[in-house]
mmCIF file as Biopython writes it, N, C-alpha, C and O atoms, coordinates in Angstrom:
data_model
#
loop_
_atom_site.group_PDB
_atom_site.id
_atom_site.type_symbol
_atom_site.label_atom_id
_atom_site.label_alt_id
_atom_site.label_comp_id
_atom_site.label_asym_id
_atom_site.label_entity_id
_atom_site.label_seq_id
_atom_site.pdbx_PDB_ins_code
_atom_site.Cartn_x
_atom_site.Cartn_y
_atom_site.Cartn_z
_atom_site.occupancy
_atom_site.B_iso_or_equiv
_atom_site.auth_seq_id
_atom_site.auth_asym_id
_atom_site.pdbx_PDB_model_num
ATOM 1   N N  . VAL A ? 1  ? 111.759 112.149 100.448 1.0 0.0 1  A 1 
ATOM 2   C CA . VAL A ? 1  ? 110.850 111.593 100.940 1.0 0.0 1  A 1 
ATOM 3   C C  . VAL A ? 1  ? 110.853 110.069 100.778 1.0 0.0 1  A 1 
ATOM 4   O O  . VAL A ? 1  ? 112.057 109.992 100.537 1.0 0.0 1  A 1 
ATOM 5   N N  . SER A ? 2  ? 110.531 109.086 100.736 1.0 0.0 2  A 1 
ATOM 6   C CA . SER A ? 2  ? 110.174 107.481 99.752  1.0 0.0 2  A 1 
ATOM 7   C C  . SER A ? 2  ? 108.772 107.064 100.369 1.0 0.0 2  A 1 
ATOM 8   O O  . SER A ? 2  ? 108.227 107.646 101.307 1.0 0.0 2  A 1 
ATOM 9   N N  . ALA A ? 3  ? 108.296 105.997 99.712  1.0 0.0 3  A 1 
ATOM 10  C CA . ALA A ? 3  ? 106.746 105.226 100.186 1.0 0.0 3  A 1 
ATOM 11  C C  . ALA A ? 3  ? 106.790 104.421 98.988  1.0 0.0 3  A 1 
ATOM 12  O O  . ALA A ? 3  ? 107.411 104.764 97.982  1.0 0.0 3  A 1 
ATOM 13  N N  . THR A ? 4  ? 106.120 103.332 99.097  1.0 0.0 4  A 1 
ATOM 14  C CA . THR A ? 4  ? 105.788 102.575 98.105  1.0 0.0 4  A 1 
ATOM 15  C C  . THR A ? 4  ? 105.175 101.897 98.519  1.0 0.0 4  A 1 
ATOM 16  O O  . THR A ? 4  ? 105.278 101.515 99.684  1.0 0.0 4  A 1 
ATOM 17  N N  . ASP A ? 5  ? 103.758 101.253 97.175  1.0 0.0 5  A 1 
ATOM 18  C CA . ASP A ? 5  ? 102.676 100.888 97.796  1.0 0.0 5  A 1 
ATOM 19  C C  . ASP A ? 5  ? 102.717 99.535  96.578  1.0 0.0 5  A 1 
ATOM 20  O O  . ASP A ? 5  ? 102.620 99.581  95.351  1.0 0.0 5  A 1 
ATOM 21  N N  . ALA A ? 6  ? 102.906 98.344  97.537  1.0 0.0 6  A 1 
ATOM 22  C CA . ALA A ? 6  ? 102.135 96.753  96.683  1.0 0.0 6  A 1 
ATOM 23  C C  . ALA A ? 6  ? 101.000 96.396  95.574  1.0 0.0 6  A 1 
ATOM 24  O O  . ALA A ? 6  ? 100.927 95.507  94.726  1.0 0.0 6  A 1 
ATOM 25  N N  . ASP A ? 7  ? 100.095 97.535  95.966  1.0 0.0 7  A 1 
ATOM 26  C CA . ASP A ? 7  ? 99.046  97.029  94.969  1.0 0.0 7  A 1 
ATOM 27  C C  . ASP A ? 7  ? 99.230  97.576  93.478  1.0 0.0 7  A 1 
ATOM 28  O O  . ASP A ? 7  ? 99.818  98.618  93.186  1.0 0.0 7  A 1 
ATOM 29  N N  . ASP A ? 8  ? 98.672  96.756  92.657  1.0 0.0 8  A 1 
ATOM 30  C CA . ASP A ? 8  ? 98.840  97.020  91.205  1.0 0.0 8  A 1 
ATOM 31  C C  . ASP A ? 8  ? 97.678  98.460  90.806  1.0 0.0 8  A 1 
ATOM 32  O O  . ASP A ? 8  ? 96.682  98.898  91.383  1.0 0.0 8  A 1 
ATOM 33  N N  . GLY A ? 9  ? 98.564  98.945  89.283  1.0 0.0 9  A 1 
ATOM 34  C CA . GLY A ? 9  ? 97.347  99.837  89.337  1.0 0.0 9  A 1 
ATOM 35  C C  . GLY A ? 9  ? 97.459  101.437 89.927  1.0 0.0 9  A 1 
ATOM 36  O O  . GLY A ? 9  ? 98.491  101.995 90.301  1.0 0.0 9  A 1 
ATOM 37  N N  . VAL A ? 10 ? 96.043  102.015 89.894  1.0 0.0 10 A 1 
ATOM 38  C CA . VAL A ? 10 ? 95.872  103.120 90.648  1.0 0.0 10 A 1 
ATOM 39  C C  . VAL A ? 10 ? 96.360  103.105 92.183  1.0 0.0 10 A 1 
ATOM 40  O O  . VAL A ? 10 ? 97.071  103.965 92.704  1.0 0.0 10 A 1 
ATOM 41  N N  . ASN A ? 11 ? 95.773  101.819 92.875  1.0 0.0 11 A 1 
ATOM 42  C CA . ASN A ? 11 ? 96.162  102.035 94.012  1.0 0.0 11 A 1 
ATOM 43  C C  . ASN A ? 11 ? 97.573  101.586 94.459  1.0 0.0 11 A 1 
ATOM 44  O O  . ASN A ? 11 ? 98.083  101.526 95.577  1.0 0.0 11 A 1 
ATOM 45  N N  . GLY A ? 12 ? 97.984  101.326 93.373  1.0 0.0 12 A 1 
ATOM 46  C CA . GLY A ? 12 ? 99.653  101.352 93.798  1.0 0.0 12 A 1 
ATOM 47  C C  . GLY A ? 12 ? 100.246 102.328 93.524  1.0 0.0 12 A 1 
ATOM 48  O O  . GLY A ? 12 ? 101.469 102.309 93.660  1.0 0.0 12 A 1 
ATOM 49  N N  . GLU A ? 13 ? 99.457  103.755 92.948  1.0 0.0 13 A 1 
ATOM 50  C CA . GLU A ? 13 ? 100.697 104.750 92.876  1.0 0.0 13 A 1 
ATOM 51  C C  . GLU A ? 13 ? 100.205 105.659 94.066  1.0 0.0 13 A 1 
ATOM 52  O O  . GLU A ? 13 ? 99.099  105.737 94.601  1.0 0.0 13 A 1 
ATOM 53  N N  . VAL A ? 14 ? 101.223 106.228 94.270  1.0 0.0 14 A 1 
ATOM 54  C CA . VAL A ? 14 ? 102.003 107.282 95.808  1.0 0.0 14 A 1 
ATOM 55  C C  . VAL A ? 14 ? 101.821 108.556 95.491  1.0 0.0 14 A 1 
ATOM 56  O O  . VAL A ? 14 ? 101.660 108.666 94.275  1.0 0.0 14 A 1 
ATOM 57  N N  . ILE A ? 15 ? 101.784 109.385 95.954  1.0 0.0 15 A 1 
ATOM 58  C CA . ILE A ? 15 ? 101.677 110.827 95.182  1.0 0.0 15 A 1 
ATOM 59  C C  . ILE A ? 15 ? 102.193 111.483 97.030  1.0 0.0 15 A 1 
ATOM 60  O O  . ILE A ? 15 ? 102.280 110.742 98.010  1.0 0.0 15 A 1 
ATOM 61  N N  . PHE A ? 16 ? 102.381 112.576 97.033  1.0 0.0 16 A 1 
ATOM 62  C CA . PHE A ? 16 ? 103.245 113.171 98.609  1.0 0.0 16 A 1 
ATOM 63  C C  . PHE A ? 16 ? 102.790 114.769 98.251  1.0 0.0 16 A 1 
ATOM 64  O O  . PHE A ? 16 ? 102.851 115.341 97.163  1.0 0.0 16 A 1 
ATOM 65  N N  . LEU A ? 17 ? 102.338 115.254 99.491  1.0 0.0 17 A 1 
ATOM 66  C CA . LEU A ? 17 ? 101.464 116.364 99.951  1.0 0.0 17 A 1 
ATOM 67  C C  . LEU A ? 17 ? 102.280 117.208 101.237 1.0 0.0 17 A 1 
ATOM 68  O O  . LEU A ? 17 ? 102.222 116.693 102.354 1.0 0.0 17 A 1 
ATOM 69  N N  . PHE A ? 18 ? 102.713 117.950 101.137 1.0 0.0 18 A 1 
ATOM 70  C CA . PHE A ? 18 ? 103.129 118.671 102.946 1.0 0.0 18 A 1 
ATOM 71  C C  . PHE A ? 18 ? 101.863 118.774 103.211 1.0 0.0 18 A 1 
ATOM 72  O O  . PHE A ? 18 ? 100.953 118.917 102.395 1.0 0.0 18 A 1 
ATOM 73  N N  . GLN A ? 19 ? 101.751 118.663 105.000 1.0 0.0 19 A 1 
ATOM 74  C CA . GLN A ? 19 ? 100.708 118.898 105.528 1.0 0.0 19 A 1 
ATOM 75  C C  . GLN A ? 19 ? 100.751 119.988 106.768 1.0 0.0 19 A 1 
ATOM 76  O O  . GLN A ? 19 ? 101.638 119.908 107.618 1.0 0.0 19 A 1 
ATOM 77  N N  . GLN A ? 20 ? 99.693  121.055 106.817 1.0 0.0 20 A 1 
ATOM 78  C CA . GLN A ? 20 ? 100.312 121.827 107.622 1.0 0.0 20 A 1 
ATOM 79  C C  . GLN A ? 20 ? 101.423 122.732 108.003 1.0 0.0 20 A 1 
ATOM 80  O O  . GLN A ? 20 ? 101.925 123.218 109.017 1.0 0.0 20 A 1 
ATOM 81  N N  . ILE A ? 21 ? 101.614 122.732 106.353 1.0 0.0 21 A 1 
ATOM 82  C CA . ILE A ? 21 ? 103.048 123.961 106.476 1.0 0.0 21 A 1 
ATOM 83  C C  . ILE A ? 21 ? 102.472 125.190 106.511 1.0 0.0 21 A 1 
ATOM 84  O O  . ILE A ? 21 ? 101.252 125.355 106.483 1.0 0.0 21 A 1 
ATOM 85  N N  . SER A ? 22 ? 103.302 126.093 106.573 1.0 0.0 22 A 1 
ATOM 86  C CA . SER A ? 22 ? 103.063 127.464 106.880 1.0 0.0 22 A 1 
ATOM 87  C C  . SER A ? 22 ? 103.056 128.321 105.663 1.0 0.0 22 A 1 
ATOM 88  O O  . SER A ? 22 ? 103.320 127.843 104.559 1.0 0.0 22 A 1 
ATOM 89  N N  . LEU A ? 23 ? 102.742 129.657 105.848 1.0 0.0 23 A 1 
ATOM 90  C CA . LEU A ? 23 ? 102.927 129.709 104.383 1.0 0.0 23 A 1 
ATOM 91  C C  . LEU A ? 23 ? 104.273 130.522 104.262 1.0 0.0 23 A 1 
ATOM 92  O O  . LEU A ? 23 ? 104.551 131.148 103.239 1.0 0.0 23 A 1 
ATOM 93  N N  . LYS A ? 24 ? 104.923 130.484 105.143 1.0 0.0 24 A 1 
ATOM 94  C CA . LYS A ? 24 ? 106.565 131.144 105.162 1.0 0.0 24 A 1 
ATOM 95  C C  . LYS A ? 24 ? 107.614 129.491 104.469 1.0 0.0 24 A 1 
ATOM 96  O O  . LYS A ? 24 ? 108.652 129.569 103.812 1.0 0.0 24 A 1 
ATOM 97  N N  . ALA A ? 25 ? 106.987 128.321 104.848 1.0 0.0 25 A 1 
ATOM 98  C CA . ALA A ? 25 ? 107.858 127.108 104.311 1.0 0.0 25 A 1 
ATOM 99  C C  . ALA A ? 25 ? 107.383 126.994 103.142 1.0 0.0 25 A 1 
ATOM 100 O O  . ALA A ? 25 ? 108.193 126.815 102.232 1.0 0.0 25 A 1 
ATOM 101 N N  . SER A ? 26 ? 105.963 127.062 102.831 1.0 0.0 26 A 1 
ATOM 102 C CA . SER A ? 26 ? 106.148 127.106 101.486 1.0 0.0 26 A 1 
ATOM 103 C C  . SER A ? 26 ? 106.427 127.540 100.121 1.0 0.0 26 A 1 
ATOM 104 O O  . SER A ? 26 ? 106.436 126.964 99.034  1.0 0.0 26 A 1 
ATOM 105 N N  . GLU A ? 27 ? 106.696 128.980 100.591 1.0 0.0 27 A 1 
ATOM 106 C CA . GLU A ? 27 ? 107.496 129.577 99.838  1.0 0.0 27 A 1 
ATOM 107 C C  . GLU A ? 27 ? 108.859 129.092 99.900  1.0 0.0 27 A 1 
ATOM 108 O O  . GLU A ? 27 ? 109.206 129.102 98.718  1.0 0.0 27 A 1 
ATOM 109 N N  . ILE A ? 28 ? 109.765 128.704 100.542 1.0 0.0 28 A 1 
ATOM 110 C CA . ILE A ? 28 ? 111.034 128.455 101.263 1.0 0.0 28 A 1 
ATOM 111 C C  . ILE A ? 28 ? 111.247 126.787 100.725 1.0 0.0 28 A 1 
ATOM 112 O O  . ILE A ? 28 ? 112.442 126.510 100.629 1.0 0.0 28 A 1 
ATOM 113 N N  . PHE A ? 29 ? 110.301 125.630 100.359 1.0 0.0 29 A 1 
ATOM 114 C CA . PHE A ? 29 ? 110.280 124.245 100.263 1.0 0.0 29 A 1 
ATOM 115 C C  . PHE A ? 29 ? 109.464 123.718 98.879  1.0 0.0 29 A 1 
ATOM 116 O O  . PHE A ? 29 ? 108.304 124.106 98.741  1.0 0.0 29 A 1 
ATOM 117 N N  . HIS A ? 30 ? 109.805 123.212 98.291  1.0 0.0 30 A 1 
ATOM 118 C CA . HIS A ? 30 ? 109.043 122.443 97.034  1.0 0.0 30 A 1 
ATOM 119 C C  . HIS A ? 30 ? 109.044 121.038 97.051  1.0 0.0 30 A 1 
ATOM 120 O O  . HIS A ? 30 ? 110.015 120.458 96.563  1.0 0.0 30 A 1 
ATOM 121 N N  . LEU A ? 31 ? 108.005 120.320 97.591  1.0 0.0 31 A 1 
ATOM 122 C CA . LEU A ? 31 ? 107.695 118.995 97.192  1.0 0.0 31 A 1 
ATOM 123 C C  . LEU A ? 31 ? 107.138 118.645 95.806  1.0 0.0 31 A 1 
ATOM 124 O O  . LEU A ? 31 ? 106.159 119.172 95.279  1.0 0.0 31 A 1 
ATOM 125 N N  . ASP A ? 32 ? 107.997 117.565 95.238  1.0 0.0 32 A 1 
ATOM 126 C CA . ASP A ? 32 ? 107.560 117.170 94.085  1.0 0.0 32 A 1 
ATOM 127 C C  . ASP A ? 32 ? 105.924 116.025 94.359  1.0 0.0 32 A 1 
ATOM 128 O O  . ASP A ? 32 ? 105.994 114.931 94.919  1.0 0.0 32 A 1 
ATOM 129 N N  . THR A ? 33 ? 105.275 116.322 94.091  1.0 0.0 33 A 1 
ATOM 130 C CA . THR A ? 33 ? 104.083 115.384 94.384  1.0 0.0 33 A 1 
ATOM 131 C C  . THR A ? 33 ? 104.202 114.015 93.579  1.0 0.0 33 A 1 
ATOM 132 O O  . THR A ? 33 ? 103.354 113.137 93.743  1.0 0.0 33 A 1 
ATOM 133 N N  . GLU A ? 34 ? 105.313 113.846 92.673  1.0 0.0 34 A 1 
ATOM 134 C CA . GLU A ? 34 ? 105.391 112.274 92.799  1.0 0.0 34 A 1 
ATOM 135 C C  . GLU A ? 34 ? 106.657 111.086 93.057  1.0 0.0 34 A 1 
ATOM 136 O O  . GLU A ? 34 ? 106.978 109.916 93.265  1.0 0.0 34 A 1 
ATOM 137 N N  . THR A ? 35 ? 107.060 112.559 92.833  1.0 0.0 35 A 1 
ATOM 138 C CA . THR A ? 35 ? 108.974 111.844 93.401  1.0 0.0 35 A 1 
ATOM 139 C C  . THR A ? 35 ? 109.066 111.688 95.240  1.0 0.0 35 A 1 
ATOM 140 O O  . THR A ? 35 ? 109.459 110.656 95.784  1.0 0.0 35 A 1 
ATOM 141 N N  . GLY A ? 36 ? 108.694 112.724 95.870  1.0 0.0 36 A 1 
ATOM 142 C CA . GLY A ? 36 ? 108.688 112.999 97.251  1.0 0.0 36 A 1 
ATOM 143 C C  . GLY A ? 36 ? 110.023 113.851 97.652  1.0 0.0 36 A 1 
ATOM 144 O O  . GLY A ? 36 ? 110.440 114.079 98.788  1.0 0.0 36 A 1 
ATOM 145 N N  . VAL A ? 37 ? 110.719 114.362 96.071  1.0 0.0 37 A 1 
ATOM 146 C CA . VAL A ? 37 ? 111.888 115.083 96.554  1.0 0.0 37 A 1 
ATOM 147 C C  . VAL A ? 37 ? 111.342 116.507 97.050  1.0 0.0 37 A 1 
ATOM 148 O O  . VAL A ? 37 ? 110.390 117.111 96.556  1.0 0.0 37 A 1 
ATOM 149 N N  . ILE A ? 38 ? 112.267 116.988 98.305  1.0 0.0 38 A 1 
ATOM 150 C CA . ILE A ? 38 ? 112.025 118.147 98.673  1.0 0.0 38 A 1 
ATOM 151 C C  . ILE A ? 38 ? 113.298 119.009 98.514  1.0 0.0 38 A 1 
ATOM 152 O O  . ILE A ? 38 ? 114.393 118.728 99.002  1.0 0.0 38 A 1 
ATOM 153 N N  . THR A ? 39 ? 113.003 120.120 97.748  1.0 0.0 39 A 1 
ATOM 154 C CA . THR A ? 39 ? 113.994 121.242 97.406  1.0 0.0 39 A 1 
ATOM 155 C C  . THR A ? 39 ? 113.992 122.029 97.848  1.0 0.0 39 A 1 
ATOM 156 O O  . THR A ? 39 ? 113.129 122.031 98.725  1.0 0.0 39 A 1 
ATOM 157 N N  . LEU A ? 40 ? 114.833 123.388 97.753  1.0 0.0 40 A 1 
ATOM 158 C CA . LEU A ? 40 ? 114.104 124.430 98.260  1.0 0.0 40 A 1 
ATOM 159 C C  . LEU A ? 40 ? 114.192 125.454 96.514  1.0 0.0 40 A 1 
ATOM 160 O O  . LEU A ? 40 ? 114.684 125.342 95.392  1.0 0.0 40 A 1 
ATOM 161 N N  . SER A ? 41 ? 113.215 126.554 97.449  1.0 0.0 41 A 1 
ATOM 162 C CA . SER A ? 41 ? 112.699 127.532 96.253  1.0 0.0 41 A 1 
ATOM 163 C C  . SER A ? 41 ? 113.225 128.783 96.657  1.0 0.0 41 A 1 
ATOM 164 O O  . SER A ? 41 ? 113.055 129.639 95.789  1.0 0.0 41 A 1 
ATOM 165 N N  . SER A ? 42 ? 113.864 129.225 97.774  1.0 0.0 42 A 1 
ATOM 166 C CA . SER A ? 42 ? 114.725 130.160 97.738  1.0 0.0 42 A 1 
ATOM 167 C C  . SER A ? 42 ? 115.595 129.744 99.231  1.0 0.0 42 A 1 
ATOM 168 O O  . SER A ? 42 ? 115.230 128.821 99.960  1.0 0.0 42 A 1 
ATOM 169 N N  . SER A ? 43 ? 116.811 130.627 99.510  1.0 0.0 43 A 1 
ATOM 170 C CA . SER A ? 43 ? 117.855 130.675 100.522 1.0 0.0 43 A 1 
ATOM 171 C C  . SER A ? 43 ? 117.182 130.225 101.850 1.0 0.0 43 A 1 
ATOM 172 O O  . SER A ? 43 ? 115.955 130.247 101.948 1.0 0.0 43 A 1 
ATOM 173 N N  . LEU A ? 44 ? 117.904 129.855 102.775 1.0 0.0 44 A 1 
ATOM 174 C CA . LEU A ? 44 ? 117.003 129.464 103.867 1.0 0.0 44 A 1 
ATOM 175 C C  . LEU A ? 44 ? 117.952 130.911 104.919 1.0 0.0 44 A 1 
ATOM 176 O O  . LEU A ? 44 ? 119.050 131.312 104.533 1.0 0.0 44 A 1 
ATOM 177 N N  . ASP A ? 45 ? 117.373 131.406 106.012 1.0 0.0 45 A 1 
ATOM 178 C CA . ASP A ? 45 ? 117.486 132.294 106.529 1.0 0.0 45 A 1 
ATOM 179 C C  . ASP A ? 45 ? 118.168 131.737 108.004 1.0 0.0 45 A 1 
ATOM 180 O O  . ASP A ? 45 ? 117.433 131.925 108.973 1.0 0.0 45 A 1 
ATOM 181 N N  . PHE A ? 46 ? 119.298 131.169 108.250 1.0 0.0 46 A 1 
ATOM 182 C CA . PHE A ? 46 ? 119.320 130.359 109.863 1.0 0.0 46 A 1 
ATOM 183 C C  . PHE A ? 46 ? 119.213 131.850 110.995 1.0 0.0 46 A 1 
ATOM 184 O O  . PHE A ? 46 ? 118.949 131.912 112.196 1.0 0.0 46 A 1 
ATOM 185 N N  . GLU A ? 47 ? 119.418 132.507 110.378 1.0 0.0 47 A 1 
ATOM 186 C CA . GLU A ? 47 ? 119.181 133.777 111.470 1.0 0.0 47 A 1 
ATOM 187 C C  . GLU A ? 47 ? 117.734 134.286 111.826 1.0 0.0 47 A 1 
ATOM 188 O O  . GLU A ? 47 ? 117.480 135.155 112.660 1.0 0.0 47 A 1 
ATOM 189 N N  . GLU A ? 48 ? 116.639 133.452 110.892 1.0 0.0 48 A 1 
ATOM 190 C CA . GLU A ? 48 ? 115.609 133.993 110.813 1.0 0.0 48 A 1 
ATOM 191 C C  . GLU A ? 48 ? 114.853 133.030 111.796 1.0 0.0 48 A 1 
ATOM 192 O O  . GLU A ? 48 ? 114.088 133.395 112.688 1.0 0.0 48 A 1 
ATOM 193 N N  . ARG A ? 49 ? 115.300 131.349 111.386 1.0 0.0 49 A 1 
ATOM 194 C CA . ARG A ? 49 ? 114.829 130.105 111.625 1.0 0.0 49 A 1 
ATOM 195 C C  . ARG A ? 49 ? 115.924 129.308 111.621 1.0 0.0 49 A 1 
ATOM 196 O O  . ARG A ? 49 ? 116.694 129.359 110.662 1.0 0.0 49 A 1 
ATOM 197 N N  . VAL A ? 50 ? 116.093 128.687 112.401 1.0 0.0 50 A 1 
ATOM 198 C CA . VAL A ? 50 ? 117.832 127.763 112.658 1.0 0.0 50 A 1 
ATOM 199 C C  . VAL A ? 50 ? 116.700 126.247 112.253 1.0 0.0 50 A 1 
ATOM 200 O O  . VAL A ? 50 ? 117.372 125.514 111.528 1.0 0.0 50 A 1 
ATOM 201 N N  . VAL A ? 51 ? 115.499 125.712 112.459 1.0 0.0 51 A 1 
ATOM 202 C CA . VAL A ? 51 ? 115.338 124.271 112.303 1.0 0.0 51 A 1 
ATOM 203 C C  . VAL A ? 51 ? 113.528 124.598 111.832 1.0 0.0 51 A 1 
ATOM 204 O O  . VAL A ? 51 ? 112.686 125.449 112.121 1.0 0.0 51 A 1 
ATOM 205 N N  . HIS A ? 52 ? 113.589 123.493 111.050 1.0 0.0 52 A 1 
ATOM 206 C CA . HIS A ? 52 ? 112.295 123.518 109.980 1.0 0.0 52 A 1 
ATOM 207 C C  . HIS A ? 52 ? 111.407 122.313 109.751 1.0 0.0 52 A 1 
ATOM 208 O O  . HIS A ? 52 ? 111.474 121.513 108.818 1.0 0.0 52 A 1 
ATOM 209 N N  . ASP A ? 53 ? 110.732 122.326 110.568 1.0 0.0 53 A 1 
ATOM 210 C CA . ASP A ? 53 ? 109.427 120.999 110.563 1.0 0.0 53 A 1 
ATOM 211 C C  . ASP A ? 53 ? 108.658 120.864 109.811 1.0 0.0 53 A 1 
ATOM 212 O O  . ASP A ? 53 ? 107.646 121.554 109.931 1.0 0.0 53 A 1 
ATOM 213 N N  . LEU A ? 54 ? 108.755 119.951 108.717 1.0 0.0 54 A 1 
ATOM 214 C CA . LEU A ? 54 ? 107.805 119.604 108.289 1.0 0.0 54 A 1 
ATOM 215 C C  . LEU A ? 54 ? 107.094 118.316 108.138 1.0 0.0 54 A 1 
ATOM 216 O O  . LEU A ? 54 ? 107.747 117.280 108.256 1.0 0.0 54 A 1 
ATOM 217 N N  . GLN A ? 55 ? 106.027 118.277 107.929 1.0 0.0 55 A 1 
ATOM 218 C CA . GLN A ? 55 ? 105.009 117.064 107.808 1.0 0.0 55 A 1 
ATOM 219 C C  . GLN A ? 55 ? 104.874 116.838 106.275 1.0 0.0 55 A 1 
ATOM 220 O O  . GLN A ? 55 ? 104.615 117.815 105.573 1.0 0.0 55 A 1 
ATOM 221 N N  . VAL A ? 56 ? 105.043 115.539 105.678 1.0 0.0 56 A 1 
ATOM 222 C CA . VAL A ? 56 ? 104.906 114.933 104.625 1.0 0.0 56 A 1 
ATOM 223 C C  . VAL A ? 56 ? 104.177 113.909 104.442 1.0 0.0 56 A 1 
ATOM 224 O O  . VAL A ? 56 ? 104.715 112.908 104.913 1.0 0.0 56 A 1 
ATOM 225 N N  . GLN A ? 57 ? 102.638 113.599 103.701 1.0 0.0 57 A 1 
ATOM 226 C CA . GLN A ? 57 ? 101.874 112.876 103.414 1.0 0.0 57 A 1 
ATOM 227 C C  . GLN A ? 57 ? 102.408 112.361 102.669 1.0 0.0 57 A 1 
ATOM 228 O O  . GLN A ? 57 ? 103.242 112.946 101.977 1.0 0.0 57 A 1 
ATOM 229 N N  . ALA A ? 58 ? 102.066 110.778 102.497 1.0 0.0 58 A 1 
ATOM 230 C CA . ALA A ? 58 ? 102.011 109.646 101.233 1.0 0.0 58 A 1 
ATOM 231 C C  . ALA A ? 58 ? 100.610 108.935 100.855 1.0 0.0 58 A 1 
ATOM 232 O O  . ALA A ? 58 ? 100.355 107.823 101.316 1.0 0.0 58 A 1 
ATOM 233 N N  . LYS A ? 59 ? 99.975  109.412 100.253 1.0 0.0 59 A 1 
ATOM 234 C CA . LYS A ? 59 ? 98.949  108.823 99.509  1.0 0.0 59 A 1 
ATOM 235 C C  . LYS A ? 59 ? 99.213  107.864 98.647  1.0 0.0 59 A 1 
ATOM 236 O O  . LYS A ? 59 ? 100.148 107.982 97.855  1.0 0.0 59 A 1 
ATOM 237 N N  . ASP A ? 60 ? 98.340  106.660 98.682  1.0 0.0 60 A 1 
ATOM 238 C CA . ASP A ? 60 ? 97.776  106.033 98.093  1.0 0.0 60 A 1 
ATOM 239 C C  . ASP A ? 60 ? 96.814  106.326 96.739  1.0 0.0 60 A 1 
ATOM 240 O O  . ASP A ? 60 ? 96.284  107.437 96.765  1.0 0.0 60 A 1 
ATOM 241 N N  . GLY A ? 61 ? 96.518  105.518 95.592  1.0 0.0 61 A 1 
ATOM 242 C CA . GLY A ? 61 ? 95.394  106.030 95.056  1.0 0.0 61 A 1 
ATOM 243 C C  . GLY A ? 61 ? 94.208  105.082 95.647  1.0 0.0 61 A 1 
ATOM 244 O O  . GLY A ? 61 ? 93.172  105.430 95.082  1.0 0.0 61 A 1 
ATOM 245 N N  . GLY A ? 62 ? 93.897  103.803 96.751  1.0 0.0 62 A 1 
ATOM 246 C CA . GLY A ? 62 ? 93.106  103.796 97.535  1.0 0.0 62 A 1 
ATOM 247 C C  . GLY A ? 62 ? 92.758  104.450 98.281  1.0 0.0 62 A 1 
ATOM 248 O O  . GLY A ? 62 ? 91.830  104.079 98.999  1.0 0.0 62 A 1 
ATOM 249 N N  . ASP A ? 63 ? 93.420  105.885 98.472  1.0 0.0 63 A 1 
ATOM 250 C CA . ASP A ? 63 ? 93.159  106.320 99.500  1.0 0.0 63 A 1 
ATOM 251 C C  . ASP A ? 63 ? 93.231  106.265 101.305 1.0 0.0 63 A 1 
ATOM 252 O O  . ASP A ? 63 ? 92.510  106.617 102.239 1.0 0.0 63 A 1 
ATOM 253 N N  . LEU A ? 64 ? 94.652  105.552 101.103 1.0 0.0 64 A 1 
ATOM 254 C CA . LEU A ? 64 ? 95.236  105.391 102.396 1.0 0.0 64 A 1 
ATOM 255 C C  . LEU A ? 64 ? 96.411  106.208 102.267 1.0 0.0 64 A 1 
ATOM 256 O O  . LEU A ? 64 ? 96.951  106.643 101.251 1.0 0.0 64 A 1 
ATOM 257 N N  . SER A ? 65 ? 96.728  106.345 103.557 1.0 0.0 65 A 1 
ATOM 258 C CA . SER A ? 65 ? 97.806  107.556 103.599 1.0 0.0 65 A 1 
ATOM 259 C C  . SER A ? 65 ? 99.130  107.699 105.322 1.0 0.0 65 A 1 
ATOM 260 O O  . SER A ? 65 ? 98.926  107.632 106.534 1.0 0.0 65 A 1 
ATOM 261 N N  . ASP A ? 66 ? 99.737  107.800 104.906 1.0 0.0 66 A 1 
ATOM 262 C CA . ASP A ? 66 ? 101.107 107.589 106.539 1.0 0.0 66 A 1 
ATOM 263 C C  . ASP A ? 66 ? 101.223 109.067 106.146 1.0 0.0 66 A 1 
ATOM 264 O O  . ASP A ? 66 ? 100.801 109.689 105.171 1.0 0.0 66 A 1 
ATOM 265 N N  . THR A ? 67 ? 102.027 109.470 107.364 1.0 0.0 67 A 1 
ATOM 266 C CA . THR A ? 67 ? 102.636 110.901 107.331 1.0 0.0 67 A 1 
ATOM 267 C C  . THR A ? 67 ? 103.801 110.653 107.844 1.0 0.0 67 A 1 
ATOM 268 O O  . THR A ? 67 ? 103.887 109.815 108.740 1.0 0.0 67 A 1 
ATOM 269 N N  . ALA A ? 68 ? 105.256 111.532 107.240 1.0 0.0 68 A 1 
ATOM 270 C CA . ALA A ? 68 ? 106.218 111.229 108.532 1.0 0.0 68 A 1 
ATOM 271 C C  . ALA A ? 68 ? 106.993 112.664 108.601 1.0 0.0 68 A 1 
ATOM 272 O O  . ALA A ? 68 ? 106.951 113.359 107.586 1.0 0.0 68 A 1 
ATOM 273 N N  . LYS A ? 69 ? 107.607 113.084 109.598 1.0 0.0 69 A 1 
ATOM 274 C CA . LYS A ? 69 ? 107.813 114.634 110.354 1.0 0.0 69 A 1 
ATOM 275 C C  . LYS A ? 69 ? 109.431 114.321 109.433 1.0 0.0 69 A 1 
ATOM 276 O O  . LYS A ? 69 ? 110.199 113.445 109.830 1.0 0.0 69 A 1 
ATOM 277 N N  . VAL A ? 70 ? 109.709 115.101 108.320 1.0 0.0 70 A 1 
ATOM 278 C CA . VAL A ? 70 ? 111.231 115.814 108.300 1.0 0.0 70 A 1 
ATOM 279 C C  . VAL A ? 70 ? 111.503 117.070 108.918 1.0 0.0 70 A 1 
ATOM 280 O O  . VAL A ? 70 ? 110.796 118.069 109.049 1.0 0.0 70 A 1 
ATOM 281 N N  . ILE A ? 71 ? 112.712 116.809 109.282 1.0 0.0 71 A 1 
ATOM 282 C CA . ILE A ? 71 ? 113.189 118.109 110.195 1.0 0.0 71 A 1 
ATOM 283 C C  . ILE A ? 71 ? 114.613 118.679 109.366 1.0 0.0 71 A 1 
ATOM 284 O O  . ILE A ? 71 ? 115.227 119.656 109.794 1.0 0.0 71 A 1 
#
């Protein structure tokens, strides 16, 4: 996930957070709060679940935010 902010200083710093993530999904996926990179913490089981729908929030130091859907 990628986001930028044109502000200077703290207001221009963006962090990434999962929104409304299930316990199971939080055990499978890891989100780097500084880079927005999503990686696997464990193996995917396609027999258990074919699609994972994740909501990622990008938030700046000025408390503005936006959310993206990651499938």
